[in-house]
MIMINU-120590 format. One record per residue: x, y, z of N, C-alpha, C in turn; chain; residue number from 1. Coordinates in steps of 0.05 Angstrom, whole numbers, always signed. Layout:
     n.X     n.Y     n.Z    ca.X    ca.Y    ca.Z     c.X     c.Y     c.Z  chain    n
       X       Y       Z       X       Y       Z       X       Y       Z      A  NUM
...
//
This chain:
     n.X     n.Y     n.Z    ca.X    ca.Y    ca.Z     c.X     c.Y     c.Z  chain    n
   +1163   +2449    +906   +1162   +2435    +931   +1171   +2406    +928      A    1
   +1161   +2394    +906   +1168   +2366    +901   +1199   +2363    +898      A    2
   +1211   +2383    +884   +1240   +2382    +880   +1255   +2384    +907      A    3
   +1244   +2401    +925   +1256   +2405    +951   +1255   +2379    +967      A    4
   +1232   +2366    +967   +1230   +2340    +982   +1249   +2320    +971      A    5
   +1251   +2318    +944   +1269   +2299    +931   +1298   +2305    +940      A    6
   +1306   +2330    +941   +1333   +2338    +948   +1339   +2330    +977      A    7
   +1319   +2335    +995   +1323   +2328   +1023   +1327   +2298   +1026      A    8
   +1310   +2282   +1013   +1312   +2253   +1014   +1339   +2244   +1004      A    9
   +1348   +2256    +982   +1374   +2249    +970   +1397   +2255    +990      A   10
   +1395   +2278   +1003   +1416   +2285   +1022   +1417   +2266   +1045      A   11
   +1393   +2259   +1056   +1392   +2241   +1079   +1403   +2213   +1071      A   12
   +1396   +2204   +1047   +1405   +2178   +1038   +1435   +2177   +1034      A   13
   +1446   +2199   +1023   +1474   +2199   +1016   +1493   +2205   +1039      A   14
   +1482   +2217   +1060   +1499   +2227   +1082   +1517   +2205   +1094      A   15
   +1507   +2181   +1100   +1525   +2161   +1111   +1548   +2154   +1093      A   16
   +1543   +2154   +1066   +1565   +2147   +1048   +1585   +2169   +1045      A   17
   +1576   +2194   +1046   +1594   +2216   +1045   +1611   +2216   +1070      A   18
   +1598   +2211   +1093   +1613   +2211   +1118   +1634   +2189   +1119      A   19
   +1626   +2165   +1109   +1645   +2143   +1109   +1669   +2148   +1091      A   20
   +1663   +2159   +1067   +1685   +2164   +1048   +1703   +2186   +1058      A   21
   +1692   +2205   +1073   +1707   +2228   +1080   +1720   +2226   +1108      A   22
   +1720   +2203   +1120   +1732   +2200   +1147   +1761   +2208   +1146      A   23
   +1770   +2218   +1168   +1797   +2227   +1170   +1800   +2256   +1163      A   24
   +1785   +2266   +1144   +1787   +2294   +1137   +1771   +2311   +1156      A   25
   +1750   +2301   +1167   +1733   +2318   +1184   +1728   +2305   +1212      A   26
   +1746   +2287   +1220   +1743   +2277   +1247   +1742   +2247   +1248      A   27
   +1736   +2235   +1271   +1737   +2206   +1275   +1717   +2192   +1256      A   28
   +1723   +2168   +1249   +1707   +2153   +1231   +1678   +2149   +1241      A   29
   +1676   +2141   +1266   +1650   +2137   +1278   +1636   +2161   +1289      A   30
   +1649   +2184   +1286   +1637   +2209   +1296   +1645   +2214   +1325      A   31
   +1644   +2239   +1333   +1652   +2247   +1360   +1635   +2234   +1381      A   32
   +1609   +2229   +1375   +1591   +2217   +1395   +1601   +2189   +1402      A   33
   +1611   +2173   +1382   +1622   +2147   +1388   +1647   +2149   +1405      A   34
   +1664   +2169   +1399   +1688   +2173   +1415   +1682   +2178   +1444      A   35
   +1663   +2196   +1449   +1655   +2202   +1476   +1644   +2178   +1491      A   36
   +1627   +2163   +1478   +1616   +2139   +1490   +1638   +2119   +1496      A   37
   +1657   +2116   +1478   +1679   +2097   +1482   +1696   +2106   +1505      A   38
   +1702   +2132   +1507   +1718   +2142   +1529   +1704   +2137   +1556      A   39
   +1678   +2140   +1556   +1663   +2135   +1581   +1665   +2106   +1590      A   40
   +1668   +2088   +1571   +1672   +2059   +1578   +1700   +2054   +1589      A   41
   +1719   +2070   +1581   +1745   +2070   +1595   +1766   +2052   +1584      A   42
   +1759   +2031   +1569   +1779   +2013   +1558   +1767   +1995   +1536      A   43
   +1784   +1981   +1522   +1775   +1961   +1503   +1794   +1937   +1506      A   44
   +1784   +1913   +1508   +1800   +1889   +1511   +1802   +1875   +1485      A   45
   +1827   +1868   +1477   +1833   +1857   +1451   +1848   +1830   +1454      A   46
   +1835   +1808   +1445   +1848   +1782   +1443   +1858   +1779   +1415      A   47
   +1883   +1770   +1412   +1895   +1767   +1386   +1916   +1745   +1385      A   48
   +1921   +1734   +1361   +1943   +1715   +1359   +1966   +1728   +1344      A   49
   +1964   +1754   +1338   +1986   +1768   +1324   +2006   +1778   +1344      A   50
   +2031   +1781   +1335   +2051   +1794   +1351   +2057   +1821   +1339      A   51
   +2073   +1837   +1353   +2083   +1863   +1343   +2061   +1883   +1337      A   52
   +2039   +1882   +1353   +2017   +1901   +1349   +2020   +1925   +1367      A   53
   +2040   +1925   +1384   +2043   +1947   +1404   +2044   +1975   +1392      A   54
   +2057   +1979   +1369   +2056   +2007   +1358   +2028   +2017   +1351      A   55
   +2011   +1999   +1342   +1983   +2008   +1337   +1968   +2013   +1362      A   56
   +1972   +1996   +1383   +1958   +2001   +1408   +1967   +2027   +1421      A   57
   +1993   +2032   +1419   +2004   +2057   +1431   +1992   +2082   +1417      A   58
   +1990   +2080   +1390   +1978   +2103   +1375   +1949   +2107   +1381      A   59
   +1934   +2084   +1385   +1906   +2086   +1392   +1903   +2100   +1419      A   60
   +1919   +2092   +1439   +1917   +2104   +1466   +1924   +2134   +1464      A   61
   +1944   +2141   +1449   +1952   +2169   +1446   +1929   +2185   +1433      A   62
   +1916   +2173   +1413   +1896   +2187   +1398   +1870   +2191   +1414      A   63
   +1862   +2171   +1429   +1836   +2171   +1442   +1836   +2172   +1473      A   64
   +1860   +2170   +1484   +1862   +2175   +1513   +1854   +2152   +1531      A   65
   +1851   +2128   +1520   +1847   +2104   +1537   +1860   +2080   +1524      A   66
   +1865   +2059   +1540   +1881   +2037   +1531   +1865   +2015   +1517      A   67
   +1879   +2002   +1499   +1870   +1977   +1488   +1886   +1955   +1502      A   68
   +1873   +1939   +1518   +1887   +1918   +1533   +1890   +1893   +1516      A   69
   +1915   +1886   +1510   +1921   +1865   +1491   +1928   +1839   +1505      A   70
   +1914   +1818   +1498   +1920   +1791   +1508   +1927   +1774   +1484      A   71
   +1951   +1763   +1483   +1958   +1746   +1461   +1951   +1717   +1468      A   72
   +1936   +1704   +1450   +1929   +1676   +1453   +1940   +1661   +1429      A   73
   +1954   +1639   +1434   +1964   +1623   +1412   +1940   +1611   +1397      A   74
   +1944   +1605   +1372   +1922   +1594   +1356   +1911   +1568   +1368      A   75
   +1928   +1552   +1380   +1919   +1526   +1391   +1902   +1530   +1416      A   76
   +1905   +1552   +1430   +1889   +1557   +1454   +1866   +1576   +1450      A   77
   +1865   +1589   +1427   +1845   +1610   +1423   +1816   +1601   +1426      A   78
   +1809   +1580   +1411   +1781   +1571   +1412   +1773   +1562   +1439      A   79
   +1789   +1546   +1452   +1782   +1535   +1478   +1779   +1558   +1499      A   80
   +1797   +1577   +1498   +1796   +1599   +1517   +1771   +1616   +1513      A   81
   +1766   +1623   +1488   +1743   +1641   +1483   +1716   +1626   +1488      A   82
   +1714   +1601   +1479   +1689   +1587   +1483   +1683   +1581   +1513      A   83
   +1704   +1576   +1528   +1701   +1571   +1557   +1691   +1596   +1571      A   84
   +1703   +1619   +1564   +1695   +1644   +1576   +1667   +1652   +1567      A   85
   +1661   +1647   +1542   +1635   +1654   +1531   +1613   +1638   +1544      A   86
   +1618   +1611   +1547   +1598   +1593   +1559   +1592   +1601   +1588      A   87
   +1612   +1611   +1601   +1609   +1619   +1629   +1598   +1647   +1632      A   88
   +1594   +1661   +1609   +1584   +1688   +1610   +1606   +1707   +1621      A   89
   +1631   +1700   +1617   +1653   +1716   +1628   +1674   +1723   +1607      A   90
   +1665   +1725   +1582   +1684   +1733   +1561   +1691   +1762   +1564      A   91
   +1716   +1768   +1570   +1724   +1795   +1575   +1733   +1810   +1550      A   92
   +1737   +1795   +1528   +1746   +1808   +1503   +1724   +1824   +1490      A   93
   +1731   +1847   +1480   +1712   +1863   +1464   +1717   +1857   +1434      A   94
   +1742   +1854   +1426   +1750   +1850   +1399   +1768   +1826   +1397      A   95
   +1763   +1809   +1376   +1778   +1785   +1372   +1792   +1785   +1345      A   96
   +1818   +1778   +1345   +1833   +1775   +1320   +1845   +1748   +1320      A   97
   +1840   +1732   +1299   +1850   +1705   +1298   +1849   +1695   +1269      A   98
   +1861   +1672   +1263   +1859   +1660   +1236   +1829   +1657   +1228      A   99
   +1824   +1658   +1203   +1797   +1657   +1193   +1781   +1632   +1202      A  100
   +1793   +1608   +1201   +1777   +1585   +1210   +1769   +1587   +1239      A  101
   +1786   +1600   +1256   +1779   +1603   +1284   +1755   +1622   +1286      A  102
   +1756   +1645   +1272   +1734   +1664   +1273   +1708   +1652   +1261      A  103
   +1711   +1636   +1240   +1687   +1624   +1229   +1674   +1605   +1249      A  104
   +1690   +1589   +1264   +1679   +1572   +1284   +1666   +1587   +1306      A  105
   +1679   +1609   +1315   +1667   +1626   +1336   +1641   +1639   +1327      A  106
   +1640   +1645   +1301   +1615   +1656   +1290   +1592   +1635   +1292      A  107
   +1599   +1610   +1285   +1579   +1589   +1286   +1569   +1584   +1314      A  108
   +1586   +1589   +1334   +1579   +1585   +1362   +1565   +1610   +1374      A  109
   +1560   +1630   +1358   +1546   +1654   +1367   +1563   +1673   +1383      A  110
   +1589   +1672   +1380   +1607   +1688   +1396   +1611   +1716   +1384      A  111
   +1606   +1719   +1358   +1612   +1744   +1344   +1587   +1762   +1339      A  112
   +1591   +1788   +1342   +1570   +1807   +1337   +1571   +1817   +1308      A  113
   +1550   +1828   +1299   +1549   +1841   +1272   +1560   +1869   +1274      A  114
   +1579   +1875   +1256   +1589   +1903   +1254   +1604   +1906   +1228      A  115
   +1596   +1925   +1212   +1610   +1932   +1188   +1621   +1960   +1191      A  116
   +1648   +1962   +1193   +1660   +1987   +1199   +1661   +2005   +1174      A  117
   +1654   +2031   +1177   +1656   +2050   +1155   +1685   +2053   +1146      A  118
   +1704   +2046   +1163   +1732   +2049   +1156   +1741   +2029   +1134      A  119
   +1725   +2008   +1131   +1731   +1987   +1111   +1717   +1992   +1085      A  120
   +1706   +2015   +1081   +1690   +2021   +1056   +1706   +2017   +1031      A  121
   +1733   +2022   +1031   +1749   +2019   +1007   +1763   +1993   +1005      A  122
   +1759   +1975   +1024   +1772   +1949   +1023   +1760   +1931   +1001      A  123
   +1775   +1911    +992   +1763   +1893    +972   +1737   +1880    +982      A  124
   +1719   +1874    +964   +1693   +1864    +972   +1695   +1837    +987      A  125
   +1714   +1821    +980   +1716   +1794    +992   +1724   +1795   +1021      A  126
   +1733   +1819   +1031   +1743   +1820   +1059   +1721   +1820   +1080      A  127
   +1696   +1824   +1072   +1674   +1822   +1091   +1649   +1813   +1077      A  128
   +1643   +1787   +1080   +1620   +1775   +1066   +1596   +1773   +1083      A  129
   +1599   +1774   +1110   +1577   +1768   +1127   +1570   +1789   +1147      A  130
   +1584   +1812   +1147   +1578   +1833   +1166   +1588   +1827   +1194      A  131
   +1604   +1806   +1197   +1615   +1800   +1224   +1645   +1799   +1224      A  132
   +1657   +1785   +1205   +1686   +1782   +1204   +1697   +1800   +1183      A  133
   +1717   +1816   +1190   +1730   +1834   +1171   +1760   +1826   +1168      A  134
   +1767   +1820   +1143   +1796   +1815   +1137   +1810   +1842   +1134      A  135
   +1834   +1844   +1144   +1849   +1869   +1142   +1877   +1866   +1131      A  136
   +1886   +1841   +1128   +1912   +1837   +1117   +1916   +1808   +1107      A  137
   +1939   +1802   +1095   +1945   +1776   +1086   +1972   +1768   +1097      A  138
   +1974   +1745   +1111   +1999   +1735   +1121   +2015   +1723   +1098      A  139
   +2029   +1740   +1084   +2040   +1732   +1058   +2067   +1718   +1061      A  140
   +2072   +1699   +1043   +2097   +1685   +1042   +2109   +1686   +1014      A  141
   +2135   +1684   +1012   +2148   +1686    +987   +2176   +1675    +989      A  142
   +2193   +1680    +969   +2221   +1671    +970   +2238   +1695    +978      A  143
   +2253   +1693    +999   +2272   +1714   +1006   +2300   +1703   +1003      A  144
   +2319   +1721    +997   +2346   +1711    +991   +2367   +1732   +1001      A  145
   +2392   +1724   +1001   +2414   +1742   +1009   +2423   +1757    +984      A  146
   +2417   +1783    +983   +2423   +1798    +959   +2452   +1803    +954      A  147
   +2469   +1799    +975   +2498   +1802    +971   +2511   +1777    +960      A  148
   +2498   +1754    +964   +2510   +1729    +956   +2497   +1716    +931      A  149
   +2473   +1724    +925   +2458   +1713    +902   +2460   +1733    +879      A  150
   +2471   +1725    +856   +2473   +1743    +833   +2445   +1749    +822      A  151
   +2440   +1773    +812   +2414   +1780    +801   +2404   +1760    +781      A  152
   +2422   +1749    +764   +2414   +1730    +743   +2405   +1704    +755      A  153
   +2413   +1698    +780   +2406   +1673    +792   +2380   +1674    +809      A  154
   +2370   +1698    +814   +2346   +1701    +830   +2323   +1686    +816      A  155
   +2308   +1669    +830   +2286   +1655    +817   +2265   +1673    +804      A  156
   +2256   +1665    +781   +2234   +1679    +767   +2207   +1665    +770      A  157
   +2208   +1641    +781   +2184   +1626    +787   +2190   +1608    +811      A  158
   +2169   +1599    +824   +2172   +1581    +847   +2187   +1555    +839      A  159
   +2181   +1546    +814   +2193   +1522    +804   +2223   +1524    +802      A  160
   +2234   +1548    +800   +2263   +1551    +799   +2277   +1541    +824      A  161
   +2262   +1538    +846   +2275   +1527    +870   +2283   +1498    +866      A  162
   +2274   +1485    +845   +2281   +1457    +841   +2307   +1455    +825      A  163
   +2319   +1477    +816   +2344   +1477    +802   +2366   +1466    +821      A  164
   +2381   +1447    +811   +2402   +1434    +828   +2423   +1454    +839      A  165
   +2424   +1478    +828   +2443   +1498    +838   +2437   +1507    +867      A  166
   +2412   +1502    +875   +2403   +1509    +902   +2406   +1486    +922      A  167
   +2418   +1464    +914   +2420   +1441    +932   +2436   +1449    +956      A  168
   +2425   +1444    +980   +2438   +1450   +1005   +2439   +1480   +1012      A  169
   +2424   +1496    +997   +2425   +1525   +1001   +2398   +1538   +1008      A  170
   +2379   +1520   +1014   +2351   +1530   +1019   +2344   +1525   +1049      A  171
   +2329   +1544   +1060   +2318   +1540   +1087   +2288   +1544   +1085      A  172
   +2273   +1528   +1100   +2244   +1531   +1101   +2233   +1519   +1127      A  173
   +2209   +1528   +1135   +2197   +1515   +1158   +2189   +1487   +1151      A  174
   +2190   +1469   +1171   +2186   +1441   +1167   +2159   +1435   +1154      A  175
   +2159   +1424   +1130   +2133   +1420   +1115   +2117   +1397   +1126      A  176
   +2127   +1383   +1146   +2111   +1361   +1158   +2096   +1371   +1183      A  177
   +2104   +1394   +1193   +2092   +1403   +1219   +2084   +1432   +1220      A  178
   +2095   +1449   +1202   +2089   +1478   +1203   +2064   +1483   +1187      A  179
   +2042   +1490   +1200   +2016   +1492   +1187   +2015   +1512   +1164      A  180
   +2029   +1535   +1168   +2028   +1556   +1147   +2043   +1547   +1122      A  181
   +2066   +1533   +1126   +2081   +1523   +1103   +2065   +1501   +1089      A  182
   +2052   +1484   +1104   +2035   +1463   +1092   +2013   +1477   +1075      A  183
   +2000   +1497   +1087   +1979   +1511   +1073   +1989   +1525   +1047      A  184
   +2013   +1536   +1049   +2025   +1550   +1026   +2031   +1530   +1004      A  185
   +2042   +1507   +1010   +2048   +1487    +990   +2023   +1477    +976      A  186
   +2002   +1473    +992   +1976   +1464    +980   +1965   +1487    +964      A  187
   +1969   +1512    +973   +1960   +1536    +958   +1973   +1537    +930      A  188
   +1998   +1528    +928   +2010   +1527    +901   +1995   +1509    +883      A  189
   +1987   +1486    +894   +1972   +1466    +878   +1945   +1478    +869      A  190
   +1932   +1492    +887   +1905   +1501    +881   +1903   +1528    +866      A  191
   +1925   +1543    +866   +1924   +1570    +854   +1945   +1577    +834      A  192
   +1967   +1561    +833   +1989   +1570    +817   +1998   +1549    +796      A  193
   +2005   +1525    +806   +2016   +1505    +788   +1994   +1491    +774      A  194
   +1997   +1487    +748   +1974   +1480    +730   +1962   +1453    +735      A  195
   +1979   +1434    +742   +1968   +1406    +745   +1980   +1393    +769      A  196
   +1966   +1372    +779   +1975   +1357    +802   +2003   +1345    +796      A  197
   +2006   +1335    +771   +2032   +1323    +764   +2055   +1343    +765      A  198
   +2050   +1367    +755   +2071   +1387    +756   +2077   +1396    +785      A  199
   +2056   +1397    +801   +2059   +1405    +829   +2076   +1383    +844      A  200
   +2070   +1358    +839   +2085   +1337    +851   +2114   +1337    +842      A  201
   +2118   +1344    +817   +2146   +1346    +806   +2160   +1368    +821      A  202
   +2146   +1391    +826   +2158   +1413    +841   +2166   +1404    +869      A  203
   +2148   +1390    +883   +2153   +1381    +910   +2178   +1363    +911      A  204
   +2179   +1344    +893   +2201   +1325    +893   +2227   +1338    +885      A  205
   +2225   +1358    +867   +2250   +1373    +860   +2260   +1390    +883      A  206
   +2241   +1402    +897   +2249   +1418    +921   +2261   +1400    +942      A  207
   +2248   +1377    +947   +2259   +1358    +967   +2287   +1348    +959      A  208
   +2291   +1344    +933   +2317   +1334    +924   +2340   +1354    +930      A  209
   +2333   +1379    +933   +2353   +1400    +940   +2359   +1402    +969      A  210
   +2348   +1383    +985   +2354   +1380   +1013   +2353   +1406   +1029      A  211
   +2330   +1418   +1032   +2327   +1442   +1047   +2334   +1438   +1077      A  212
   +2344   +1459   +1090   +2345   +1458   +1119   +2317   +1464   +1130      A  213
   +2309   +1448   +1150   +2282   +1452   +1162   +2285   +1466   +1190      A  214
   +2268   +1486   +1194   +2267   +1499   +1220   +2238   +1498   +1229      A  215
   +2232   +1506   +1254   +2206   +1502   +1266   +2184   +1519   +1254      A  216
   +2191   +1544   +1245   +2171   +1563   +1236   +2184   +1583   +1218      A  217
   +2169   +1603   +1209   +2181   +1624   +1192   +2201   +1641   +1208      A  218
   +2196   +1644   +1234   +2213   +1661   +1250   +2243   +1656   +1247      A  219
   +2252   +1631   +1248   +2281   +1626   +1246   +2292   +1625   +1217      A  220
   +2275   +1629   +1197   +2285   +1626   +1169   +2304   +1648   +1161      A  221
   +2301   +1673   +1170   +2320   +1694   +1160   +2349   +1691   +1169      A  222
   +2353   +1681   +1193   +2380   +1681   +1205   +2401   +1666   +1187      A  223
   +2396   +1641   +1178   +2416   +1628   +1162   +2420   +1641   +1134      A  224
   +2399   +1655   +1125   +2402   +1670   +1099   +2419   +1694   +1104      A  225
   +2414   +1708   +1125   +2430   +1732   +1132   +2459   +1725   +1136      A  226
   +2465   +1703   +1149   +2493   +1695   +1155   +2507   +1684   +1131      A  227
   +2492   +1675   +1111   +2504   +1663   +1087   +2506   +1633   +1089      A  228
   +2497   +1622   +1112   +2496   +1592   +1115   +2478   +1580   +1093      A  229
   +2455   +1594   +1088   +2438   +1587   +1066   +2434   +1612   +1049      A  230
   +2425   +1608   +1024   +2423   +1631   +1006   +2395   +1641   +1002      A  231
   +2376   +1623   +1005   +2348   +1629    +998   +2329   +1613   +1016      A  232
   +2304   +1623   +1019   +2285   +1609   +1035   +2257   +1615   +1029      A  233
   +2239   +1597   +1037   +2210   +1602   +1036   +2203   +1616   +1062      A  234
   +2196   +1641   +1061   +2194   +1657   +1085   +2175   +1680   +1081      A  235
   +2178   +1701   +1097   +2160   +1724   +1095   +2176   +1750   +1088      A  236
   +2167   +1764   +1068   +2181   +1789   +1060   +2183   +1810   +1082      A  237
   +2165   +1808   +1102   +2166   +1829   +1123   +2193   +1829   +1137      A  238
   +2208   +1806   +1136   +2233   +1806   +1150   +2254   +1824   +1137      A  239
   +2249   +1832   +1112   +2266   +1852   +1100   +2266   +1878   +1116      A  240
   +2243   +1884   +1129   +2240   +1908   +1145   +2249   +1902   +1174      A  241
   +2238   +1881   +1186   +2242   +1876   +1214   +2271   +1866   +1220      A  242
   +2285   +1855   +1199   +2312   +1847   +1204   +2333   +1866   +1192      A  243
   +2324   +1889   +1182   +2342   +1909   +1171   +2363   +1917   +1192      A  244
   +2389   +1921   +1183   +2399   +1922   +1156   +2409   +1896   +1144      A  245
   +2397   +1873   +1152   +2406   +1848   +1140   +2403   +1849   +1110      A  246
   +2421   +1836   +1095   +2421   +1837   +1066   +2400   +1819   +1053      A  247
   +2374   +1825   +1059   +2352   +1808   +1049   +2337   +1822   +1027      A  248
   +2328   +1806   +1008   +2310   +1816    +987   +2290   +1794    +981      A  249
   +2270   +1800    +964   +2251   +1779    +957   +2251   +1775    +927      A  250
   +2246   +1750    +919   +2246   +1742    +891   +2219   +1750    +879      A  251
   +2220   +1768    +859   +2196   +1778    +847   +2187   +1759    +824      A  252
   +2177   +1736    +832   +2169   +1716    +813   +2145   +1725    +797      A  253
   +2141   +1711    +775   +2119   +1719    +756   +2092   +1710    +767      A  254
   +2091   +1692    +786   +2066   +1681    +796   +2056   +1698    +820      A  255
   +2031   +1693    +828   +2020   +1708    +851   +2035   +1702    +877      A  256
   +2037   +1722    +894   +2046   +1717    +922   +2021   +1709    +938      A  257
   +2024   +1689    +954   +2001   +1678    +968   +2003   +1681    +998      A  258
   +1980   +1681   +1011   +1979   +1682   +1040   +1951   +1678   +1051      A  259
   +1949   +1673   +1076   +1923   +1670   +1089   +1913   +1696   +1101      A  260
   +1888   +1702   +1098   +1877   +1727   +1108   +1878   +1729   +1139      A  261
   +1882   +1753   +1148   +1881   +1760   +1177   +1854   +1773   +1181      A  262
   +1839   +1764   +1201   +1812   +1775   +1206   +1808   +1784   +1234      A  263
   +1786   +1800   +1238   +1779   +1809   +1265   +1749   +1812   +1267      A  264
   +1738   +1813   +1291   +1710   +1816   +1296   +1705   +1826   +1324      A  265
   +1681   +1836   +1328   +1672   +1845   +1355   +1658   +1822   +1368      A  266
   +1663   +1818   +1394   +1650   +1796   +1409   +1621   +1804   +1415      A  267
   +1604   +1784   +1412   +1576   +1788   +1420   +1575   +1793   +1450      A  268
   +1559   +1813   +1458   +1558   +1820   +1486   +1583   +1832   +1497      A  269
   +1599   +1846   +1479   +1624   +1858   +1487   +1619   +1876   +1511      A  270
   +1636   +1874   +1532   +1633   +1891   +1556   +1635   +1921   +1550      A  271
   +1650   +1928   +1529   +1654   +1956   +1521   +1647   +1959   +1492      A  272
   +1621   +1958   +1485   +1613   +1957   +1456   +1621   +1982   +1440      A  273
   +1619   +2005   +1452   +1627   +2029   +1437   +1657   +2031   +1433      A  274
   +1671   +2024   +1454   +1701   +2024   +1452   +1709   +2003   +1431      A  275
   +1694   +1980   +1430   +1700   +1959   +1410   +1697   +1970   +1382      A  276
   +1675   +1984   +1377   +1670   +1995   +1350   +1691   +2016   +1343      A  277
   +1698   +2033   +1362   +1718   +2053   +1357   +1745   +2040   +1351      A  278
   +1752   +2019   +1366   +1777   +2006   +1362   +1779   +1993   +1335      A  279
   +1757   +1979   +1327   +1757   +1967   +1300   +1759   +1988   +1278      A  280
   +1744   +2010   +1282   +1746   +2032   +1262   +1774   +2042   +1260      A  281
   +1787   +2046   +1283   +1815   +2056   +1283   +1833   +2035   +1270      A  282
   +1831   +2010   +1278   +1849   +1989   +1268   +1848   +1987   +1238      A  283
   +1824   +1991   +1226   +1821   +1989   +1197   +1828   +2015   +1183      A  284
   +1834   +2036   +1198   +1839   +2062   +1185   +1866   +2062   +1171      A  285
   +1869   +2081   +1153   +1894   +2084   +1138   +1917   +2089   +1157      A  286
   +1913   +2105   +1178   +1935   +2111   +1197   +1945   +2086   +1210      A  287
   +1927   +2069   +1220   +1935   +2044   +1234   +1948   +2025   +1214      A  288
   +1936   +2022   +1191   +1947   +2003   +1172   +1975   +2012   +1161      A  289
   +1979   +2038   +1160   +2006   +2048   +1153   +2027   +2040   +1174      A  290
   +2019   +2042   +1199   +2037   +2034   +1221   +2043   +2004   +1218      A  291
   +2022   +1988   +1213   +2026   +1959   +1211   +2044   +1952   +1187      A  292
   +2040   +1966   +1165   +2056   +1961   +1141   +2084   +1971   +1143      A  293
   +2087   +1996   +1153   +2114   +2008   +1153   +2131   +1999   +1176      A  294
   +2120   +1994   +1199   +2136   +1986   +1222   +2139   +1956   +1226      A  295
   +2119   +1942   +1217   +2119   +1913   +1221   +2123   +1897   +1194      A  296
   +2119   +1911   +1172   +2123   +1899   +1146   +2100   +1881   +1137      A  297
   +2076   +1884   +1149   +2053   +1867   +1142   +2041   +1877   +1115      A  298
   +2029   +1858   +1101   +2015   +1865   +1076   +1986   +1869   +1084      A  299
   +1977   +1894   +1082   +1950   +1902   +1092   +1932   +1907   +1068      A  300
   +1906   +1908   +1074   +1886   +1911   +1052   +1873   +1938   +1050      A  301
   +1883   +1957   +1066   +1874   +1985   +1063   +1885   +1994   +1036      A  302
   +1868   +2006   +1019   +1876   +2013    +992   +1900   +2032    +991      A  303
   +1920   +2026    +975   +1943   +2043    +971   +1963   +2043    +993      A  304
   +1961   +2025   +1013   +1980   +2023   +1034   +1997   +1998   +1031      A  305
   +2024   +2001   +1030   +2042   +1978   +1026   +2065   +1980   +1045      A  306
   +2077   +1957   +1052   +2102   +1958   +1067   +2124   +1970   +1050      A  307
   +2144   +1983   +1062   +2165   +1996   +1046   +2186   +1976   +1036      A  308
   +2176   +1958   +1019   +2192   +1937   +1006   +2192   +1942    +976      A  309
   +2215   +1945    +964   +2216   +1953    +936   +2200   +1933    +919      A  310
   +2182   +1943    +903   +2167   +1928    +884   +2142   +1914    +895      A  311
   +2138   +1916    +921   +2115   +1901    +933   +2088   +1911    +923      A  312
   +2087   +1936    +916   +2062   +1948    +906   +2053   +1936    +879      A  313
   +2072   +1924    +865   +2065   +1912    +839   +2059   +1882    +841      A  314
   +2063   +1871    +864   +2058   +1842    +868   +2028   +1836    +867      A  315
   +2022   +1813    +856   +1995   +1803    +856   +1992   +1785    +880      A  316
   +1982   +1796    +902   +1979   +1781    +927   +1951   +1771    +930      A  317
   +1948   +1745    +933   +1922   +1733    +933   +1917   +1718    +959      A  318
   +1892   +1718    +969   +1886   +1702    +993   +1882   +1673    +986      A  319
   +1892   +1655   +1003   +1887   +1627    +999   +1872   +1616   +1024      A  320
   +1859   +1594   +1020   +1843   +1584   +1042   +1861   +1571   +1063      A  321
   +1852   +1573   +1088   +1866   +1558   +1109   +1855   +1530   +1110      A  322
   +1873   +1511   +1114   +1865   +1483   +1114   +1853   +1475   +1141      A  323
   +1836   +1455   +1140   +1825   +1445   +1165   +1846   +1429   +1179      A  324
   +1841   +1423   +1205   +1861   +1407   +1220   +1866   +1380   +1207      A  325
   +1844   +1368   +1196   +1848   +1342   +1183   +1865   +1344   +1158      A  326
   +1861   +1366   +1143   +1878   +1370   +1119   +1907   +1375   +1126      A  327
   +1911   +1390   +1148   +1939   +1395   +1157   +1952   +1369   +1164      A  328
   +1938   +1352   +1179   +1949   +1327   +1187   +1955   +1309   +1162      A  329
   +1935   +1309   +1144   +1939   +1292   +1120   +1963   +1301   +1103      A  330
   +1964   +1327   +1096   +1985   +1337   +1079   +2012   +1337   +1094      A  331
   +2012   +1343   +1120   +2036   +1341   +1135   +2049   +1313   +1134      A  332
   +2031   +1293   +1135   +2041   +1265   +1132   +2052   +1260   +1104      A  333
   +2039   +1270   +1084   +2049   +1267   +1056   +2075   +1280   +1052      A  334
   +2077   +1305   +1062   +2102   +1320   +1059   +2125   +1308   +1075      A  335
   +2119   +1296   +1097   +2139   +1282   +1113   +2153   +1261   +1097      A  336
   +2136   +1246   +1081   +2148   +1225   +1064   +2164   +1236   +1041      A  337
   +2152   +1257   +1028   +2165   +1268   +1004   +2192   +1281   +1011      A  338
   +2192   +1296   +1033   +2216   +1311   +1041   +2234   +1296   +1060      A  339
   +2225   +1272   +1068   +2239   +1256   +1088   +2245   +1274   +1112      A  340
   +2224   +1288   +1121   +2227   +1308   +1143   +2226   +1294   +1170      A  341
   +2240   +1306   +1189   +2239   +1294   +1216   +2212   +1297   +1229      A  342
//
């Protein structure tokens, strides 16, 4: 009898873990009961600062029979919009996706609900430290180049190789005095890759000496590389997919590839709480992350899922911290002087 009781307790204790690990093989992650409750709510509202999420939203609607209503908010407007709606008791969003500092601030203001999705069971431990914000990808940056015009022997083997005078006048990058992600990436080199402040400063001055072309953001960086106007740039490897068949490749440097984490959370008092949980479960699922990786080229954190970019599965991709507004302003000013940027 004692053995029987022990066995029953063990089964009850283990059931949630077996269910979480076995999702996908035997039905929806949250169970059919969650699906039915979510369908009864009729929709889920999704505020995000990401673009190109439509393939995932379309697959969600096809799979579950109701829509995810997507509202894109720029990073600069995200906090003000959400806090204003929340203070008035009129926040219509169920799920929020934004840069980590934005989500952290919203958490401090009581805007986020607690939820740990079973779909994230295999994600790295650092992706959810507080049971509210879940990281699902890294907005990665690297060196991309024109594979038809750059000889294999000339492809950089380290970030410091960009300071070689052979690249003078042949580099494109987002403006380091004003583009927050590029500023963050350059500071990330100092904090995670280059051994000393002196060596980092030498890298910055060497890169500046090669007179890069400056554009407003990562978005315009592939075009001059594709056309041959420039040969290489600090950009995003996902353009190898989204700009195909452009002759783009990425430099497989010996150092880590860096990027800022992408996060999401459920809003406290979400109008459609069950639909919100189902949507987050789906978003974090292998199926959704495969869509994001394969169709959009994003680097996602679902285990074993990679964008179809040769060699990317071997890259050491690490998360770096996002800088505060004051740090962005400070370093943007410093880089403006070093690069003599407009």
